[in-house]
C-alpha positions, 0 to 999 in steps of 0.5 A: 968815300961811299955815296950813301943812298936814301932808305927805301923803308923807314928804319923805325919800321924794322922788327926782330923776328925770333923763332921760339919753336923747335922746328925750322920755318920757311917764310913765304915773303913777297921778296922770296922764301926766307929760312928762319931756323929754330932759335934764330932771330932775323931783322925784317921790315914790319911789312912782313908782319902783314903776310898771312903765314907770318900772322899765323905763326905769331898767333900760334906762338911759334915766333916772337916779334919785337921792335928793333932798337937801333944803336951805334955799335961800340968798336973794340 
């Protein structure tokens, strides 16, 4: 059985970031560069929204942000 480690972030702070533009984006985050392709959605911690580049992209309407809803995935 796997030994579970505690979270280093709050699961409630996870957001979904969607690139709604037609161009691929390269986000400069403290952890490093992150590519967000056109039309793709990534899950990030809300702390990423504090980055000036991310704020600028949200204000320009190039990316949308919404809270991520945690739910158990049903097995098929």
